[in-house]
C-alpha positions as YAML, in Angstrom:
chain: A
units: angstrom
residues:
- id: 1
  name: MET
  ca: [63.64, -79.15, 59.12]
- id: 2
  name: THR
  ca: [62.88, -75.72, 59.74]
- id: 3
  name: ALA
  ca: [60.41, -73.77, 61.44]
- id: 4
  name: ASN
  ca: [58.15, -70.82, 60.80]
- id: 5
  name: ALA
  ca: [59.67, -69.06, 62.40]
- id: 6
  name: ASP
  ca: [62.68, -69.40, 60.81]
- id: 7
  name: ILE
  ca: [61.87, -68.81, 57.48]
- id: 8
  name: GLU
  ca: [59.54, -65.34, 58.17]
- id: 9
  name: MET
  ca: [62.61, -64.12, 59.73]
- id: 10
  name: ARG
  ca: [64.76, -64.88, 57.08]
- id: 11
  name: TRP
  ca: [62.36, -63.23, 55.05]
- id: 12
  name: VAL
  ca: [61.92, -60.08, 57.58]
- id: 13
  name: GLU
  ca: [65.52, -59.77, 57.53]
- id: 14
  name: ALA
  ca: [65.43, -59.26, 53.87]
- id: 15
  name: TRP
  ca: [62.78, -56.63, 53.64]
- id: 16
  name: ASN
  ca: [64.14, -54.31, 56.81]
- id: 17
  name: ASP
  ca: [67.31, -54.74, 53.68]
- id: 18
  name: VAL
  ca: [65.00, -53.65, 50.87]
- id: 19
  name: TYR
  ca: [63.85, -50.61, 53.18]
- id: 20
  name: GLU
  ca: [67.09, -49.99, 54.05]
- id: 21
  name: ILE
  ca: [68.16, -49.11, 50.84]
- id: 22
  name: ALA
  ca: [65.45, -47.79, 49.18]
- id: 23
  name: GLY
  ca: [65.11, -45.73, 52.85]
- id: 24
  name: GLN
  ca: [61.85, -43.14, 51.37]
- id: 25
  name: GLN
  ca: [61.89, -43.96, 47.57]
- id: 26
  name: ARG
  ca: [59.39, -45.96, 46.19]
- id: 27
  name: ASP
  ca: [60.01, -45.81, 42.70]
- id: 28
  name: ILE
  ca: [63.76, -47.61, 43.62]
- id: 29
  name: PRO
  ca: [63.72, -50.44, 40.85]
- id: 30
  name: CYS
  ca: [64.73, -54.06, 41.47]
- id: 31
  name: GLN
  ca: [67.11, -56.39, 39.41]
- id: 32
  name: LEU
  ca: [66.11, -60.02, 39.75]
- id: 33
  name: PRO
  ca: [68.62, -63.14, 39.06]
- id: 34
  name: ASP
  ca: [67.09, -62.99, 35.73]
- id: 35
  name: TRP
  ca: [67.95, -59.20, 35.11]
- id: 36
  name: THR
  ca: [64.29, -58.76, 34.77]
- id: 37
  name: VAL
  ca: [64.12, -55.18, 36.81]
- id: 38
  name: VAL
  ca: [59.96, -55.74, 38.69]
- id: 39
  name: THR
  ca: [58.52, -52.95, 41.74]
- id: 40
  name: LEU
  ca: [59.26, -51.98, 45.00]
- id: 41
  name: ASP
  ca: [56.42, -54.08, 46.43]
- id: 42
  name: ASP
  ca: [57.34, -57.01, 43.60]
- id: 43
  name: CYS
  ca: [60.25, -57.28, 44.95]
- id: 44
  name: LEU
  ca: [59.20, -58.12, 48.29]
- id: 45
  name: ALA
  ca: [56.63, -60.61, 46.72]
- id: 46
  name: TRP
  ca: [60.06, -62.28, 45.00]
- id: 47
  name: LEU
  ca: [61.57, -62.07, 47.89]
- id: 48
  name: GLN
  ca: [59.05, -64.00, 50.30]
- id: 49
  name: GLU
  ca: [58.12, -66.39, 47.29]
- id: 50
  name: SER
  ca: [62.03, -67.32, 47.64]
- id: 51
  name: VAL
  ca: [62.92, -67.57, 51.30]
- id: 52
  name: TYR
  ca: [59.05, -70.46, 51.59]
- id: 53
  name: ALA
  ca: [60.64, -72.09, 48.23]
- id: 54
  name: GLY
  ca: [63.79, -73.18, 50.97]
- id: 55
  name: TYR
  ca: [66.00, -70.91, 49.12]
- id: 56
  name: ARG
  ca: [68.70, -68.06, 50.96]
- id: 57
  name: VAL
  ca: [68.11, -64.79, 49.61]
- id: 58
  name: ARG
  ca: [71.09, -61.56, 49.39]
- id: 59
  name: VAL
  ca: [69.56, -58.00, 48.76]
- id: 60
  name: GLU
  ca: [72.67, -55.67, 47.99]
- id: 61
  name: ALA
  ca: [72.10, -51.77, 46.94]
- id: 62
  name: GLY
  ca: [73.85, -51.34, 42.94]
- id: 63
  name: TRP
  ca: [73.37, -50.03, 39.80]
- id: 64
  name: VAL
  ca: [69.44, -50.77, 37.51]
- id: 65
  name: GLY
  ca: [70.13, -49.41, 33.99]
- id: 66
  name: HIS
  ca: [71.67, -45.90, 34.86]
- id: 67
  name: ARG
  ca: [69.65, -45.52, 38.38]
- id: 68
  name: ARG
  ca: [70.88, -46.94, 41.79]
- id: 69
  name: GLY
  ca: [68.47, -48.89, 42.35]
- id: 70
  name: ILE
  ca: [68.12, -52.71, 44.45]
- id: 71
  name: ILE
  ca: [70.15, -56.13, 43.18]
- id: 72
  name: VAL
  ca: [68.36, -59.44, 44.46]
- id: 73
  name: ASN
  ca: [70.05, -63.13, 44.35]
- id: 74
  name: ARG
  ca: [68.82, -66.62, 45.52]
- id: 75
  name: ASP
  ca: [70.69, -69.76, 46.10]
- id: 76
  name: GLN
  ca: [69.44, -72.85, 48.22]
- id: 77
  name: LEU
  ca: [69.83, -73.19, 51.14]
- id: 78
  name: PHE
  ca: [71.03, -76.02, 51.90]
...
């Protein structure tokens, strides 16, 4: 069983990756695994919810449509 501190560390690390990519840009697009494009705030919420649901998440810079953005993915932790 994963301790709450470990869970919190995983989503905090994911958030840090997002902020590193976004820098000061708040209107950067974020693409979810189902190809949905969401706002930065919705992306952060999705990452946190995914970690609490037991997923391992990945964050990377990439192209979202014709703009530089953030691409997130998740897979089962176990």
